[in-house]
GUFIGU-773589 format. One line per field, with one value per residue (C-alpha): residue number from 1; x, y, z. Coordinates in nm, 2 decimals, padded with zeros to 4 digits, always signed. Example, Ala and Ser with C-alpha at 12.3 -4.5 7.8 and 13.67 -1.06 7.14 Angstrom:
GUFIGU-773589
nr <- (1 | 2)
x <- (+01.23 | +01.37)
y <- (-00.45 | -00.11)
z <- (+00.78 | +00.71)
This chain:
GUFIGU-773589
nr <- (1 | 2 | 3 | 4 | 5 | 6 | 7 | 8 | 9 | 10 | 11 | 12 | 13 | 14 | 15 | 16 | 17 | 18 | 19 | 20 | 21 | 22 | 23 | 24 | 25 | 26 | 27 | 28 | 29 | 30 | 31 | 32 | 33 | 34 | 35 | 36 | 37 | 38 | 39 | 40 | 41 | 42 | 43 | 44 | 45 | 46 | 47 | 48 | 49 | 50 | 51 | 52 | 53 | 54 | 55 | 56 | 57 | 58 | 59 | 60 | 61 | 62 | 63 | 64 | 65 | 66 | 67 | 68 | 69 | 70 | 71 | 72 | 73 | 74 | 75 | 76 | 77 | 78 | 79 | 80 | 81 | 82 | 83 | 84 | 85 | 86 | 87 | 88 | 89 | 90 | 91 | 92 | 93 | 94 | 95 | 96 | 97 | 98 | 99 | 100 | 101 | 102 | 103 | 104 | 105)
x <- (+00.00 | +00.13 | +00.02 | -00.10 | -00.38 | -00.48 | -00.48 | -00.67 | -00.95 | -00.95 | -01.02 | -01.31 | -01.46 | -01.46 | -01.61 | -01.87 | -01.95 | -02.01 | -02.23 | -02.44 | -02.49 | -02.57 | -02.84 | -02.99 | -03.03 | -03.21 | -02.93 | -02.91 | -02.55 | -02.45 | -02.73 | -02.64 | -02.80 | -03.11 | -03.16 | -03.16 | -03.39 | -03.62 | -03.63 | -03.68 | -03.95 | -04.13 | -04.09 | -04.22 | -04.52 | -04.61 | -04.59 | -04.82 | -05.06 | -05.04 | -05.08 | -05.42 | -05.54 | -05.47 | -05.26 | -04.90 | -04.90 | -04.74 | -04.48 | -04.36 | -04.36 | -04.15 | -03.90 | -03.90 | -03.81 | -03.55 | -03.39 | -03.38 | -03.24 | -02.96 | -02.88 | -02.91 | -02.65 | -02.41 | -02.43 | -02.34 | -02.06 | -01.94 | -01.97 | -01.76 | -01.50 | -01.45 | -01.43 | -01.17 | -00.97 | -00.98 | -00.87 | -00.57 | -00.48 | -00.52 | -00.28 | -00.03 | -00.01 | +00.01 | +00.30 | +00.46 | +00.42 | +00.55 | +00.87 | +00.92 | +00.90 | +01.11 | +01.44 | +01.65 | +01.60)
y <- (-00.01 | +00.36 | +00.69 | +00.72 | +00.47 | +00.64 | +00.97 | +00.82 | +00.68 | +01.01 | +01.21 | +00.95 | +00.99 | +01.36 | +01.34 | +01.10 | +01.32 | +01.62 | +01.41 | +01.29 | +01.66 | +01.77 | +01.50 | +01.59 | +01.94 | +01.81 | +01.87 | +01.64 | +01.64 | +01.34 | +01.13 | +00.82 | +00.81 | +00.59 | +00.79 | +01.12 | +00.94 | +00.85 | +01.21 | +01.36 | +01.12 | +01.19 | +01.56 | +01.55 | +01.35 | +01.58 | +01.89 | +01.74 | +01.66 | +01.99 | +02.17 | +01.96 | +02.07 | +01.75 | +01.66 | +01.56 | +01.36 | +01.03 | +01.21 | +01.39 | +01.05 | +00.90 | +01.21 | +01.14 | +00.80 | +00.83 | +01.10 | +00.86 | +00.56 | +00.79 | +00.88 | +00.54 | +00.43 | +00.71 | +00.61 | +00.25 | +00.37 | +00.60 | +00.31 | +00.08 | +00.35 | +00.41 | +00.02 | +00.00 | +00.29 | +00.11 | -00.21 | -00.05 | +00.13 | -00.21 | -00.38 | -00.11 | -00.12 | -00.52 | -00.50 | -00.23 | -00.44 | -00.75 | -00.57 | -00.42 | -00.76 | -00.93 | -00.77 | -00.65 | -00.27)
z <- (+00.00 | -00.08 | +00.00 | -00.35 | -00.30 | +00.02 | -00.17 | -00.46 | -00.22 | -00.04 | -00.37 | -00.47 | -00.12 | -00.15 | -00.50 | -00.39 | -00.08 | -00.31 | -00.53 | -00.26 | -00.12 | -00.49 | -00.50 | -00.17 | -00.31 | -00.60 | -00.86 | -01.16 | -01.25 | -01.02 | -01.17 | -01.42 | -01.75 | -01.64 | -01.34 | -01.56 | -01.82 | -01.56 | -01.40 | -01.77 | -01.82 | -01.52 | -01.56 | -01.91 | -01.82 | -01.50 | -01.71 | -01.97 | -01.70 | -01.55 | -01.89 | -01.91 | -01.59 | -01.39 | -01.09 | -01.14 | -00.83 | -00.98 | -01.16 | -00.85 | -00.66 | -00.96 | -00.94 | -00.54 | -00.57 | -00.85 | -00.64 | -00.33 | -00.53 | -00.65 | -00.29 | -00.18 | -00.45 | -00.37 | +00.01 | -00.07 | -00.27 | -00.01 | +00.24 | +00.02 | -00.02 | +00.34 | +00.38 | +00.13 | +00.29 | +00.63 | +00.48 | +00.32 | +00.65 | +00.84 | +00.59 | +00.60 | +00.98 | +01.00 | +00.73 | +00.96 | +01.29 | +01.10 | +00.97 | +01.31 | +01.49 | +01.23 | +01.30 | +01.58 | +01.53)
């Protein structure tokens, strides 16, 4: 393990955290392609219904569920990154302890 691996993971953790905050604010840029299509579909359908004078309830629910699915995906990604970072740190500590105990100095 090197510092470069930890720096890379830390950068990915920062990027994923920014994406998660953006999704919580309702921004679309962190969404993947299928999530964007679902949001656009719900938006178009809801605006069509509103233009016809009807309720856009289902479309709003679809947009909310797509946003929460993206939030869950990013949370899982963040958890996996934190786990990988912890694994790398533990691995390095074990290697360092083994190196110290193997020699005289």
